[in-house]
Every structure is written in structure tokens, then in C-alpha cells.
C-alpha positions in Angstrom: -6.5 67.8 43.3 -9.6 70.0 43.4 -9.4 73.6 44.7 -12.2 73.0 47.3 -10.7 73.9 50.7 -10.9 71.2 53.3 -13.0 73.4 55.6 -15.8 73.2 53.0 -16.1 69.4 53.3 -19.9 68.8 53.6 -21.5 67.6 56.8 -23.3 64.3 56.6 -26.2 63.1 58.7 -28.1 59.8 58.8 -31.8 59.7 57.8 -33.9 56.7 58.4 -35.4 55.1 55.3 -38.9 55.6 56.8 -38.4 59.3 57.3 -36.8 59.8 53.9 -39.6 57.9 52.1 -42.3 59.8 54.0 -40.7 63.2 53.2 -40.4 62.3 49.5 -44.0 61.1 49.5 -45.4 64.4 50.9 -43.3 66.5 48.5 -44.4 64.4 45.5 -48.1 64.8 46.5 -47.6 68.5 46.7 -46.0 68.4 43.2 -49.2 67.0 41.8 -48.6 63.2 41.7 -51.5 60.9 42.6 -51.1 58.9 45.8 -50.1 55.7 44.0 -47.6 57.5 41.8 -46.1 59.5 44.7 -45.8 56.4 46.8 -44.0 54.5 44.0 -41.6 57.3 43.2 -40.9 57.9 46.9 -40.1 54.2 47.4 -37.7 54.0 44.4 -35.9 57.2 45.4 -35.5 55.8 48.9 -34.4 52.4 47.7 -31.8 53.9 45.4 -30.5 55.8 48.4 -30.6 52.7 50.7 -28.5 50.8 48.1 -25.9 53.5 48.1 -26.7 55.1 44.8 -27.2 58.5 46.2 -26.5 60.2 42.9 -29.8 58.8 41.6 -31.6 58.8 44.9 -31.7 61.5 47.5 -29.2 63.8 45.7 -31.3 63.7 42.5 -34.7 64.2 44.1 -34.6 68.1 44.0 -33.9 68.1 40.3 -36.8 65.7 39.7 -39.1 68.1 41.5 -37.7 71.1 39.5 -38.3 69.2 36.2 -41.9 68.8 37.3 -42.2 72.5 38.0 -40.6 73.4 34.7 -43.1 71.2 32.8 -40.5 68.7 31.6 -42.2 65.9 33.5 -45.9 65.5 33.0 -47.1 63.8 36.2 -50.4 62.6 34.9 -49.0 61.1 31.6 -49.2 57.3 31.0 -47.3 55.2 28.4 -49.2 54.6 25.2 -48.7 51.5 22.9 -47.7 52.5 19.4 -46.8 49.2 17.7 -46.4 45.5 18.4 -45.0 42.6 16.4 -44.1 39.2 17.8 -42.3 39.7 21.1 -41.5 43.4 20.4 -43.5 46.4 21.5 -43.0 50.1 21.0 -44.4 52.5 23.6 -44.5 56.3 23.9 -43.8 57.6 27.4 -45.6 60.9 26.7 -43.0 62.8 28.9 -44.3 61.0 32.1 -42.1 60.4 35.2 -39.2 58.3 34.1 -39.3 56.0 37.1 -42.9 55.1 36.5 -42.5 54.7 32.8 -39.5 52.4 33.2 -41.2 50.3 35.9 -44.2 49.9 33.6 -42.0 48.8 30.7 -40.1 46.4 32.9 -43.3 44.8 34.1 -44.6 44.7 30.6 -41.5 43.1 29.1 -41.6 40.4 31.8 -45.2 39.6 30.8 -44.1 39.3 27.2 -41.2 37.1 28.0 -43.3 34.9 30.2 -45.4 34.1 27.1 -42.9 34.1 24.3 -39.6 33.3 26.1 -38.0 36.6 25.2 -39.4 40.1 24.9 -38.3 43.5 23.9 -40.1 46.6 24.9 -38.9 50.0 23.7 -39.9 53.4 25.1 -39.7 56.8 23.4 -40.3 60.3 24.8 -39.6 59.4 28.5 -37.6 61.0 31.2 -34.6 60.1 33.3 -35.2 56.7 35.0 -32.8 57.5 37.8 -30.9 54.3 38.7 -31.1 51.8 35.8 -30.3 49.0 38.2 -33.7 49.4 39.8 -35.2 47.6 36.9 -32.5 45.0 36.7 -33.0 44.1 40.4 -36.7 43.8 39.9 -36.5 41.5 36.8 -33.8 39.3 38.2 -35.6 38.8 41.5 -38.5 37.5 39.5 -36.3 35.0 37.7 -35.6 36.7 34.4 -32.3 37.6 32.7 -32.6 41.2 31.8 -30.9 43.9 29.7 -31.9 47.6 29.5 -30.3 50.7 28.4 -31.0 54.4 27.8 -29.5 57.2 25.8 -28.7 60.6 27.3 -27.7 64.1 26.5 -24.3 64.7 24.9 -21.6 64.5 27.6 -18.8 62.4 26.2 -16.5 62.8 23.1 -16.0 60.2 20.4 -12.5 58.8 20.9 -10.0 61.3 19.6 -12.5 64.2 19.5 -12.5 67.3 21.7 -16.2 68.0 21.9 -19.1 65.9 23.1 -21.1 64.0 20.5 -22.0 60.9 22.6 -24.1 60.3 25.7 -22.8 58.1 28.5 -25.8 55.8 27.8 -26.1 53.5 30.8 -26.3 49.8 30.3 -27.8 47.3 32.8 -27.4 43.5 32.6 -29.0 41.4 35.4 -29.0 37.7 36.2 -30.8 36.0 39.1 -28.3 34.6 41.6 -29.1 32.8 44.8 -31.5 35.0 46.8 -30.3 38.2 45.2 -28.8 39.0 41.7 -25.7 39.8 39.8 -26.2 43.3 38.4 -24.0 45.2 36.0 -25.1 48.8 36.1 -22.7 51.0 34.2 -22.5 54.2 32.2 -20.4 54.2 29.1 -18.2 56.8 30.8 -15.5 55.8 33.3 -17.7 57.5 36.0 -21.3 58.4 35.7 -22.1 62.1 35.6 -23.8 61.8 38.9 -20.7 60.3 40.5 -18.6 63.3 39.1 -21.2 65.7 40.6 -21.0 63.9 44.0 -17.2 64.0 44.1 -17.3 67.7 43.3 -19.8 68.3 46.1 -17.6 66.4 48.5 -14.5 68.3 47.5 -12.7 65.1 46.4 -10.9 64.0 43.3 -11.7 60.9 41.4 -9.5 57.8 42.1 -8.5 57.6 38.4 -8.9 60.0 35.4 -12.6 60.4 34.7 -12.7 63.1 32.0 -11.1 65.9 30.2 -10.5 69.5 31.2 -11.0 72.4 28.8 -7.5 72.0 27.4 -8.2 68.4 26.4 -6.0 66.8 29.1 -7.4 63.9 31.2 -8.0 64.8 34.8 -9.2 63.4 38.1 -10.7 66.8 39.1 -14.5 66.6 39.0 -14.9 70.4 38.8 -12.8 70.6 35.7 -14.7 67.7 34.1 -18.1 69.4 34.8 -16.7 72.6 33.4 -15.7 70.9 30.1 -18.7 68.5 30.2 -16.3 65.9 28.7 -16.5 62.5 30.4 -13.9 59.9 29.6 -15.3 56.9 27.7 -14.8 53.6 29.7 -12.4 51.5 27.7 -11.4 54.6 25.7 -12.4 53.9 22.0 -14.3 50.8 23.0 -16.7 52.6 25.4 -17.2 55.3 22.8 -18.1 52.8 20.2 -20.5 51.0 22.5 -22.1 54.3 23.4 -22.7 55.0 19.8 -24.3 51.7 19.1 -26.5 51.8 22.2 -27.8 55.2 21.1 -28.5 53.9 17.6 -30.4 50.9 18.9 -32.4 53.0 21.4 -33.4 55.5 18.7 -34.4 53.0 16.0 -36.0 50.4 18.2 -38.2 53.0 20.0 -38.7 55.4 17.1 -37.6 58.1 19.5 -34.9 60.7 19.8 -31.2 60.0 19.5 -28.5 61.7 21.7 -28.0 64.4 19.1 -31.7 65.3 19.1 -32.0 65.1 22.9 -29.2 67.6 23.2 -31.0 70.2 21.1 -33.6 70.6 23.9 -33.5 72.8 26.9 -33.0 69.9 29.3 -32.3 66.1 29.2 -35.8 65.0 28.4 -37.6 62.8 25.8 -34.9 60.1 26.0 -35.2 56.6 24.4 -35.0 53.3 26.4 -34.9 49.6 25.7 -36.0 46.7 27.9 -35.2 43.1 27.1 -36.1 40.1 29.2 -35.5 36.3 28.9 -37.6 33.8 30.9 -34.9 31.5 32.1 -37.4 28.9 33.3 -38.1 28.1 29.6 -34.6 27.1 28.8 -33.9 23.4 28.5 -31.0 23.7 31.0 -33.0 25.8 33.5 -32.5 23.3 36.3 -28.7 23.6 36.1 -28.5 27.4 35.8 -27.9 27.9 39.5 -25.0 25.4 39.6 -23.5 26.9 36.5 -23.5 30.4 38.1 -22.1 29.2 41.4 -19.3 27.5 39.5 -18.5 30.7 37.5 -18.6 32.9 40.6 -16.4 30.5 42.6 -13.8 30.5 40.0 -14.0 34.3 39.5 -13.6 35.0 43.2 -10.8 32.5 43.6 -8.4 34.9 41.6 -5.3 36.0 43.6 -5.8 39.5 44.7 -3.1 42.1 44.0 -1.3 43.6 47.0 -3.3 46.4 48.6 -6.4 45.7 46.6 -9.8 44.7 48.0 -11.3 41.3 47.6 -12.8 40.4 44.3 -16.5 41.1 44.0 -19.0 40.4 41.3 -21.2 43.3 40.1 -23.9 44.2 42.6 -22.3 42.2 45.4 -21.5 45.4 47.4 -25.0 46.7 47.1 -26.3 44.0 49.5 -23.8 45.0 52.2 -24.5 48.7 51.7 -28.3 48.1 51.8 -28.0 46.3 55.1 -25.9 49.0 56.7 -28.1 51.8 55.6 -31.2 50.1 56.7 -29.7 49.6 60.2 -27.9 52.9 60.6 -29.8 55.2 58.3 -29.0 56.7 54.9 -26.0 59.1 54.9 -27.2 62.4 53.4 -25.3 65.6 52.7 -26.9 68.2 55.1 -27.1 70.8 52.4 -29.0 68.4 50.1 -31.4 67.4 52.9 -32.1 71.0 53.8 -32.8 71.7 50.2 -35.3 68.8 50.2 -36.9 70.0 53.4 -37.5 73.4 51.8 -39.3 72.0 48.7 
């Protein structure tokens, strides 16, 4: 258990999506973003929060503003094309806002895939994209199968090691499904760093071991994990291996920095990202894809549930429920975080 006393449990209030987005918009304008850029970033931060990804929505917003003030994020920067061959393009994000760069590359790879069937757009020298699922939802809602991933700063050890050499390098896989999508949005660590931060803020322990303490023992205590900066690889050696390969692909396909290089900087900046899209409408079996997915999901959800466990859900299914609840009731926000935002 954590050492946080129960009396320090944070107070939570509900903020309407409209109020949150408008507040973000005003702060972003003040930070130097143009109206269009401020509007887009405010929308994405709010949507992430509506969907329940508070760690990369409202809770991350103050850090985004601090990165602008520190000069890590260049608000006026635009992506520049460096190279193109076939369905592959390499872009330089020029340290621009990560959300805007990632949206640009998502839109660009969908354009490439619409022409060639499949496209791959890589991005070097960009900043944190916040929730990677943002780009998966966008692509899937437009009818594309989609894969994207990013590398990060060192925060996870190779399996068997006692110091970080890997990033937790989030991976997103998205497929259109009915009126929504099936979205896998996962870090290579058992829990994302943002989730560990959130649990520490709330004075709660993780449901299962999520990292190592400074002695090398696995722990559920988020404070101890943040102290050691040693996240537990998801799948142990398998997650560690996948993290390594994602970092390699991100660096070589983009011509950008790898995790080791990113970690030499003063902050987690100039990361490398990959965006891959497939136009499903061009497949010879496109007319039967919906039936195939429905059959797979039906079989998947028909599995007997273990005693005391919740119903089986496919990745992204819970987001739709959370989205509806937060749109109706307002977005739950830690009062301390909201007061910090109001003071920006």
C-alpha cells in the first residue's frame, strides 16, 4: 500500500466539456498558438478527457503549457517533408506541438493509403502526442485499418536488468467496427507512466504489480515506481523485446532519435513516430469485413467469465460508455489539477 494518508484523498469535481475546452482554448491562445492550432489542441485535450484518458487529457495539460514556456515545443513550427518513396514518407516535426504533428501525419497517411492501398508516414523531431488512440479513432472512423507507435524516454528496464534502457513506447492498432472502432492503445509497460502518476495522485495502489522499487522488487506502489523510474514490461520479456523493436523501427524509419538519444536531453522531446494506414475498401473481401468482425467479436465475448470478473470487452469498448457518461455528467477532474489550470 502507499503511504498516502486517507485524509489526503483528492477532491474531484465535474467540469462540462464545453467549459473545459473553452478554458484550454484561452490558455493556448495566451501561450502563443494561432486560433486554429489552439482550437484543435483544446478539442483534443478535451476529447481525451471525455473518453476517460485523463492522464493524457486534463491532467497533462499543465505540462504541455510548461513545455511551451520552456521552449521545448515550438508553437509556430510545421512538419516538413524530408523524403518520399512509393507509399512511404519521412517528415520532420521541427519540435512542433505533438498533437498537431500527429494529426497532420494521420491525415497524410490516410491520403497516401487512399491512393496506394497502404501508406507509411514517419515523423522525427516531434513532441508527445498525448493519447495515441486519438489517431486510431480518427483513422478507423474514416474506414482505415491503422497502426501507429512512438518511442519515449527511458523508463523501463530490459528483462533481467535493474536500470532503464527502454521506453514504454505506446502502440496503437485500430480497426473500424460498426459505428465506432476496436482500438488497442497500450504502452509496452504493464501500466502507462501517466496511469502510475494518476494512481499516486489519488493515493491508491495499482491492482497488480506495475513496476520495481529501488531494491529491484516488483511493487504495486506507484510512488515507489516513480521513485525508481522502473516500469514493469507488459508480458515481462515479451514486452521488453517488443519495446526494443518498436524503438528501432521508429528511429530507422523516421531518421530520428532513438530512446537512448531522447534520454540524453533535458526533457522528453524530439521523439520519433510511425503511422501506417490500410484502405480496407480496396481489399477484395471488403464487402465481408463487417460480417467477419462481428463473428470474431461474438465468439470472443461468448467466453465464460471467471467468478468475480467483469464481462469480457474488446479493446476500446469501454471508451464509448465513459464518453457518454462524461458528456452527460461532466468530466471528473482533480480539484488541485483544475486550480492549477485556472492559474495558467
